[in-house]
N, C-alpha and C positions, 0 to 999 in steps of 0.2 A: 521494565522494573516492577517489584513488587511494592506492596502499599506501604512498607516499612521505609524502603527508600523513598518514596513519595512524602513521607510525614517528615524526614527528618530533613529533606529538602525546603520544607514549609518553613519549619523551626528556624531552621537557619537563617532562611530569607526574614524571618520575623525579625529575630534577634539582630540582622544588620540594618533593618527598616525601622527599627525599635517602636514595633506595632504595639500597640498596650493589650489591644483586643484580638483574639484567636478568630479564624471564622469559624461559624458553625459546623458542626461534625458534617453535616448532611453536604455544607458548601465543599468540604475538604472530600466528600464520595463523588459529588458531580464532577468535580476537579481532577480526581484520580480517574476515572472513566474517561475522560477526553484524553490525558495524556499516558494511559498503562502500559504504550505499546513502545514508547522513547525508552531505548535498552538504560540501565540504571551507569551502565560506563561512563553514558555522556554529562551526566548531572554535573559533577564538578567544573567542568568545564563550563557548562552555562551558567552555572551559579556564579563564577568568575566573569562572565561574560554581562551578566545583568549587573551584578554590582557594580562593574564598571561603566556600564553605558546609562545604567536608571539613577537618576538622583532621589527617586521617590519610588514605590511600591508600583510595580507595573500594572496598569488600570486592567487589562485583560491577559492574567497569568498563564492560562492554557495556550493562548495565542504566542505567547511572549518564548514560551519553553518550545513551543513545535517550530518556531523561526529560528531560534537558536538551535534546534538542533538539526535543521537543514546545512545552516554553516557548520556546524561540527562535522556532519556529515562532508561536506567541501572541502573541509579543513583535513579532515580524514578518509580519505576514498578507498584506503584498503578496507575500511568498516563497512561499507556500501555491502550489500548482498547481490552477487551475480548470479544471474539468472543462466543456465547453460542449456543449448539446446541438443536435442537429440534426433538422428535420422527415424522417424515414425513412419513404417510400411503404409499407414493408410492416407497418409496427408502430406504437406508441403509446409513443413516450420508451421504447424498446427492449423491450417486451413485446407478445406477439402472444396475444390472445385468443383460443383456439377452443373450438367445440361438436361433439361427437360422441354420437349416440345410440346406445345400449348398451338391449336390454330394454327398450324401449319408455320409456327414462329417457333425456333429453337432459342429458348431464354437461358442465362448463365446464372446461376445462384454459388453464392459463398456461406460456407459452413466453418464454426469451430470445429475440431476434431474431439471426439468424446473420448479417443482410445488414449492421447497423450495431453490434451488441454493446456499445449505450449501459447497459443494464442489468447489474449486475454481479452481482445474485441467485444465488447458488449451487442455493440450492433449486429453483428452476426449470432444466427441461434445456432446452437448447439446439435451436432447429429456424429452418427458414425458411419463409416462408408458402406456399410453391409447393409444399415438401414434405409439408406438412400439408395442404393440399387434395388432392394426392395419395393421400394416406393417408385420404382421405374424411372430413377434418375441415372443418367450415364456418368459415369466417373472415367475421366482421361488418366492415364498413367501419368504418375510424378515426374517431373522435371528432373533427371538425373546431373 
């Protein structure tokens, strides 16, 4: 959402809950930074849900917005971003399994592919197949 959408949302909420005093501009800025990734198309639905379910102004407006946004996503699954995977020649769905021998023991390592970046598991370090091979790792062919 853009700032104008958020300001309009807050003004409507303040009017509905008869808030006499507006939050400070700095407060508006902090709140907007926390919720700006919520799409504006969900705001009307969220506004109605808040007004239907809360008798008074929500104590934590940003957490309330996020909670209702997730409910909106559940109610509108077609609006959820879908990740599509593609066949990367260097990895298996974003992961590279590599082996390296140390002290006569063969160890297995898992890396995230830097070529396609399809896997988001931060526990695995990023590496490219070529980089790993240059560092002495054995890369087994992908399973087809």
